[in-house]
C-alpha positions as CSV (number, residue, x, y, z in Angstrom):
1,M,75.4,103.1,85.4
2,I,77.6,101.0,87.0
3,L,78.6,103.8,89.6
4,L,75.0,104.5,90.2
5,I,74.6,100.5,91.3
6,A,77.9,101.3,93.7
7,L,76.8,104.4,94.8
8,V,73.9,102.3,96.1
9,A,75.9,100.1,97.7
10,L,78.1,101.9,99.3
11,Y,75.6,104.9,100.5
12,G,72.4,103.3,100.8
13,K,73.7,99.8,102.1
14,Y,76.5,100.5,103.7
15,L,78.1,97.8,102.1
16,A,75.8,95.4,104.3
17,G,76.2,91.6,103.4
18,A,76.1,91.0,99.6
19,W,76.0,94.7,99.2
20,R,80.1,94.4,99.9
21,W,80.7,92.4,96.9
22,I,78.2,94.5,94.9
23,Y,80.2,97.4,95.6
24,V,83.5,95.9,94.8
25,V,82.8,94.6,91.3
26,T,81.1,97.7,90.2
27,A,83.8,99.7,91.3
28,V,86.2,97.8,90.0
29,A,84.1,97.6,86.6
30,A,84.0,101.0,86.4
31,L,87.7,101.7,87.3
32,W,88.5,99.3,84.7
33,F,86.2,100.9,81.8
34,I,87.6,104.3,83.2
35,V,91.1,102.6,82.6
36,L,90.8,100.7,79.8
37,V,89.6,104.1,77.7
38,L,92.7,105.2,78.7
39,I,95.1,102.2,77.3
40,V,93.2,102.3,74.2
41,Q,94.1,106.0,73.1
42,S,97.0,105.3,74.4
43,F,98.1,103.0,71.8
44,Q,96.0,105.2,69.0
45,K,98.1,108.8,69.9
46,V,101.2,107.8,71.5
47,P,103.4,107.5,68.6
48,Q,105.8,105.0,70.0
49,L,102.5,102.4,71.0
50,Q,100.7,102.9,67.3
51,P,103.5,100.8,65.5
52,L,102.6,98.0,68.2
53,A,99.1,97.9,67.9
54,P,97.5,99.7,64.7
55,T,94.3,97.9,64.9
56,Q,93.7,97.3,68.6
57,S,94.0,93.5,68.6
58,E,97.6,92.6,68.4
59,P,99.1,90.9,71.3
60,P,100.9,94.1,72.9
61,F,97.0,95.8,73.1
62,L,95.2,92.4,74.3
63,I,98.6,92.1,77.0
64,A,97.7,95.5,78.6
65,Q,94.4,95.0,78.8
66,A,95.1,91.4,80.5
67,V,97.5,93.1,82.6
68,L,95.2,95.7,84.2
69,F,92.4,93.6,84.6
70,V,94.4,91.3,87.1
71,V,96.1,94.1,89.0
72,L,92.8,95.6,89.2
73,G,91.1,92.7,90.4
74,F,94.0,91.6,92.8
75,L,93.8,94.9,94.2
76,A,90.1,94.9,95.0
77,V,90.8,91.6,96.6
78,L,93.1,92.9,98.8
79,R,91.5,95.6,99.6
80,F,88.1,94.3,100.6
81,H,88.3,91.0,101.4
82,P,85.8,90.5,104.4
83,L,88.7,88.9,106.6
84,H,90.9,91.8,105.8
85,K,88.4,93.9,108.0
86,Y,86.7,91.6,110.0
87,R,88.8,89.6,112.2
88,P,87.0,87.4,115.5
89,D,90.0,89.2,117.4
90,M,88.9,92.9,116.4
91,K,85.4,92.7,118.7
92,K,87.5,92.2,121.6
93,R,90.0,95.0,121.3
94,K,89.1,98.5,122.6
95,P,89.2,102.1,121.0
96,P,92.9,103.1,121.5
97,L,93.5,106.4,123.7
98,S,94.4,108.6,121.4
99,A,91.0,108.2,119.3
100,A,89.5,110.2,122.1
101,F,92.1,113.2,121.2
102,S,92.0,113.0,117.5
103,D,89.7,115.4,114.8
104,Q,88.2,111.9,113.9
105,P,84.1,111.7,114.5
106,T,83.2,110.1,117.6
107,C,80.4,107.5,118.4
108,G,78.0,110.5,120.2
109,S,78.7,112.6,116.7
110,M,76.5,113.4,114.0
111,W,77.8,110.4,112.1
112,G,76.6,108.0,114.7
113,W,77.0,104.2,114.5
114,R,79.1,104.3,111.5
115,A,82.0,106.4,113.4
116,C,82.1,103.5,115.9
117,S,81.1,100.2,114.0
118,R,85.1,99.7,113.5
119,Y,85.3,99.4,117.7
120,L,82.2,96.9,117.5
């Protein structure tokens, strides 16, 4: 269900406005749940980790969850912060000459405005 909301935000609403933060939160939450299952399975199945947290309520297990949450949150803010991509000086730049000769889709291609939006 969480991934469905992330997909609607990304492909249906093109991360416009509040949909950007909705996408970030839902995508990071989905990734966190997947990696959390990996941590739980690791503490249950790996013989070296089993004695550290036999009931998954001990400090090593909780520390692993907290580190995962902080790292994923930091990476999400670093990657998806609005000021990271949309700086005021970006609007004045022209596309590089190499863009005309690259394999990337151009403004007149089937991708339309999405391919050129970074140069606006």
